[in-house]
Structure formats: structure tokens, C-alpha cells
Steps between C-alpha positions, in 0.01 A plus 500: 500500500680820423360849466605692189424836352389515136416808297212454254275724297185625677278349229665159545462525878129575465456205263687273741286610792181441301621156391593410858158610623322295230701193600444563870869522573744777580740694281807317629352157431393609152848632419669187641276278288560708187875495554501123558304447178730732308814328629357160405425633151858627470631161617296322232616746234862435602446124473337540158794711384747238624306233313488712184878552513557129556291410194684762293835362615399146403229515233285203410642281222274411208524126578475529877135390530460315172403167659223649713254620233288185522482516879402867498239465224128495583349154461294445184208278593 
């Protein structure tokens, strides 16, 4: 673990302290958890952007999935 100094708004600090108290944890643990969740969200957004760019670079052809319509169709009993 490393100790850091972060400057935040007093209103945000109060909200963080209340949230930590409600969750029966401390401010540091709450901030660590929030940062981990945020970094994971950013990682997923980056992956989605990479995927979007890949699909734009090589778009789907009209005939690419033509033979699969019958397999993908719902059965008609």
C-alpha cells in the first residue's frame, strides 16, 4: 500500500464519509473500491472502442452470414 494525498471538494468528502459509514468501512477502502471499479469501467470502454474500430476497419459483408439464417431462426412447431 502507498499513502497519497488527494484534494477533493468538502461536499464530496462528506458524501464519501457517509457512504463509508453506511457500508461499515473506512474512507480509504471506499475510495480504493471506487477507483478499482472506475478503472475496470475504463478498461472495458477501451476494449469496446478497440472492437468498434476493428469492425469499422473490416465491415461485415452482405453475404458473410447468408448460410446461417436457417440455423439462427426460431423453430416453428
